[in-house]
C-alpha positions in Angstrom: 93.0 48.1 87.2 96.7 48.5 88.0 97.8 46.6 84.9 95.4 48.6 82.8 96.8 51.9 83.9 100.4 50.7 83.4 99.6 49.6 79.9 98.1 53.0 79.1 100.9 55.0 80.5 103.3 54.7 77.6 100.7 56.5 75.4 101.3 59.6 77.5 104.5 60.3 75.7 103.8 62.6 72.8 106.0 62.7 69.7 107.4 66.1 69.1 108.0 69.2 71.1 106.1 69.2 74.4 107.4 72.4 76.0 110.3 73.9 77.9 110.2 73.2 81.6 113.2 75.2 82.5 111.6 78.6 81.7 114.1 80.4 84.0 116.8 79.8 81.4 114.7 81.3 78.7 114.4 84.5 80.8 118.2 84.4 81.5 119.0 84.1 77.8 116.6 86.9 76.9 118.2 89.1 79.6 121.7 88.5 78.2 120.5 89.4 74.7 118.7 92.5 75.9 121.6 93.9 77.9 124.2 93.1 75.2 122.0 95.0 72.6 121.6 97.8 75.0 125.3 98.4 75.6 126.6 97.5 72.1 124.0 98.8 69.7 121.8 101.3 71.5 124.9 102.7 73.4 127.2 102.8 70.3 129.0 106.1 69.9 127.6 106.3 66.3 124.2 107.2 67.8 125.5 110.2 69.7 126.9 113.7 68.9 130.1 113.1 71.0 131.8 110.4 73.0 130.2 111.6 76.3 126.9 110.1 75.0 124.9 113.1 76.2 123.3 114.2 73.0 121.6 111.4 71.0 121.4 112.0 67.2 118.8 109.3 66.4 116.1 107.1 68.0 118.6 104.4 69.0 120.5 106.9 71.1 117.3 108.2 72.6 116.3 104.7 73.6 119.7 104.3 75.3 119.1 107.5 77.3 116.0 105.8 78.7 118.3 104.2 81.3 119.0 100.7 82.6 115.2 100.0 82.8 115.2 99.8 79.0 117.0 96.4 78.8 114.8 95.1 81.7 111.7 95.9 79.6 113.4 94.4 76.5 114.0 91.3 78.5 110.3 91.0 79.3 109.4 91.6 75.6 111.9 89.0 74.4 110.6 86.6 77.0 107.0 87.1 75.7 108.1 86.4 72.1 110.2 83.3 73.1 107.3 81.9 75.3 104.8 82.5 72.6 106.9 80.5 70.1 107.4 77.8 72.7 103.6 77.6 73.4 102.9 77.5 69.7 105.2 74.5 69.1 103.9 72.7 72.2 100.3 73.2 71.4 100.9 72.2 67.8 102.2 68.8 69.2 99.3 68.6 71.7 96.6 69.1 69.0 98.1 66.3 66.9 98.7 65.9 63.2 95.2 66.4 61.9 92.4 68.9 62.3 91.0 68.5 65.9 87.3 68.9 65.0 87.6 66.3 62.2 89.3 63.9 64.6 86.6 64.3 67.2 83.9 63.8 64.7 85.6 60.6 63.3 86.1 59.2 66.8 82.4 59.8 67.6 81.4 58.1 64.3 83.6 55.1 65.1 82.1 54.8 68.6 78.6 55.0 67.2 79.4 52.1 64.9 81.1 50.2 67.8 84.3 50.1 65.6 87.0 50.4 68.3 89.7 49.2 65.9 89.0 52.2 63.7 89.0 54.5 66.8 92.4 52.9 67.8 93.8 53.6 64.3 92.5 57.2 64.4 94.4 57.7 67.7 97.6 56.2 66.3 97.4 58.5 63.3 96.4 61.7 65.2 98.8 61.5 68.1 98.9 64.5 70.6 97.1 65.1 73.8 93.6 64.4 72.6 94.6 61.1 71.1 96.4 60.2 74.3 93.3 60.8 76.4 91.0 59.0 74.0 93.5 56.0 74.0 93.4 55.9 77.8 89.6 55.9 77.8 89.4 53.2 75.1 91.8 51.0 77.1 89.6 51.4 80.1 86.5 50.6 78.0 88.1 47.4 76.9 89.1 46.6 80.5 85.5 47.0 81.7 84.4 44.4 79.1 86.9 41.8 80.4 85.8 38.9 82.6 87.9 40.4 85.4 85.4 43.2 85.8 82.3 41.3 85.0 81.0 41.5 88.6 80.9 45.3 88.5 77.6 47.1 87.8 77.2 49.1 84.7 77.2 52.4 86.6 80.5 51.4 88.3 82.0 50.6 84.9 80.9 53.9 83.4 82.3 55.7 86.4 85.7 54.0 86.0 85.8 54.9 82.3 85.1 58.5 83.2 87.7 58.4 85.9 90.3 57.1 83.5 89.4 59.8 81.1 89.8 62.5 83.8 93.1 61.1 85.1 94.5 61.1 81.5 93.3 64.6 81.0 95.0 65.8 84.2 98.2 64.2 83.0 98.1 66.2 79.8 97.0 69.6 81.3 100.5 70.6 82.6 101.9 70.4 79.1 99.0 72.5 77.8 99.2 75.3 80.3 102.9 75.3 81.1 104.6 78.8 81.0 101.3 80.6 80.4 101.4 82.0 84.0 104.7 83.7 83.0 103.1 85.4 80.1 100.2 86.4 82.3 102.6 87.9 84.8 104.3 90.0 82.1 101.0 91.5 81.1 101.1 93.6 84.3 104.8 93.6 84.8 105.5 95.2 81.4 103.4 98.3 82.0 104.5 98.7 85.6 108.2 98.4 84.6 107.6 101.0 81.9 106.0 103.4 84.3 108.9 102.9 86.8 111.4 103.8 84.1 109.4 106.8 83.1 109.1 108.1 86.7 112.8 107.6 87.4 113.6 109.3 84.1 111.4 112.3 84.9 113.0 112.6 88.3 116.5 112.5 86.7 115.5 115.2 84.2 114.0 117.6 86.7 116.9 117.1 89.0 119.4 117.9 86.3 117.4 121.1 85.4 117.2 122.2 89.0 120.9 121.6 89.5 121.6 123.7 86.4 119.7 126.6 87.8 117.7 127.2 84.7 114.6 126.0 82.9 115.8 125.1 79.4 112.7 123.9 77.6 114.7 122.0 74.9 116.6 120.0 77.6 113.4 119.4 79.4 111.6 118.2 76.3 114.5 115.9 75.5 114.5 114.4 79.0 110.8 113.8 78.9 111.0 112.1 75.5 113.8 109.8 76.9 111.7 109.0 79.9 108.6 108.2 77.8 110.6 105.6 75.8 110.2 103.3 78.8 106.4 103.8 78.8 106.2 103.0 75.1 108.2 99.8 75.4 106.3 98.8 78.6 102.9 99.2 76.8 104.1 97.4 73.8 105.3 94.5 76.0 102.0 94.3 77.8 100.1 94.4 74.5 102.1 91.5 73.1 101.6 89.6 76.4 97.9 90.1 76.5 97.4 89.0 72.9 99.6 85.9 73.4 98.0 84.9 76.7 94.4 85.2 75.4 95.2 83.4 72.1 96.8 80.4 73.8 94.3 80.3 76.6 91.6 80.1 73.9 93.5 77.2 72.2 93.7 75.3 75.5 90.0 75.8 76.1 89.2 74.4 72.6 91.3 71.4 73.3 89.8 70.8 76.7 86.3 71.1 75.3 87.2 68.4 72.6 88.6 66.2 75.4 85.3 66.5 77.4 83.2 65.9 74.3 85.0 62.7 73.4 85.1 61.4 77.0 81.4 61.9 77.3 80.8 60.0 74.0 82.9 57.1 75.1 81.0 56.8 78.4 77.6 57.1 76.7 78.5 54.5 74.1 79.5 52.0 76.9 76.2 52.8 78.7 74.1 52.3 75.6 75.8 49.0 74.6 75.8 47.2 78.0 73.2 46.2 80.4 73.4 45.0 84.0 73.2 41.3 84.4 
């Protein structure tokens, strides 16, 4: 068994992009971009009536008046976008070069015909996570047919094939779900950060009005609009995160289902083609 697993392990390496493990640095880069944009573009004097940056003349200046929470929310938004692109590239590699349903159907057809050479060729052509798992299961299938394992009962052989399939699947799963928890966290964090910015902005606006000793409705309206900028960006960030997380979770579920389907077919084929001595 040890030699079988060692022989199958090189197949674990997928060709192409398999994901970014240092997600912290993606967040850092997004934060740098967000803060640079905040102070250079949104805070540019061209967006204000004077150099004191008190009276914005366009939407960019109004966004700047939302306060330092704005680049924090923009960091979250950029992180969602970056992580979504990262997951798209990683799952594209995981699914392989061909259509997954067609690959699964071809593998099942080859197994029904006991044509393991064809199944091997299909795996070599498809590549990706499903092909890696199928390859590991086929290697175990061949190992169970060897004289070394002839003393084992059929049920034990089937169990070992299923175990090899499950172990190979577990090796692939971290690549499939990597960085999805970060997107899931931003789903809630985006809205909460937006509300935090809105509350602090409202406090600042009312404090300024009370300090001035008057109730200028125009100034109050401007302060409220600046504060609500944070809510708008927070909701937009959470919206993008929800869509991204659900989309990629569904993709992972489809791939996992395909893995289970093929693994079951391989085990059933062995059981149907072999009998206890």
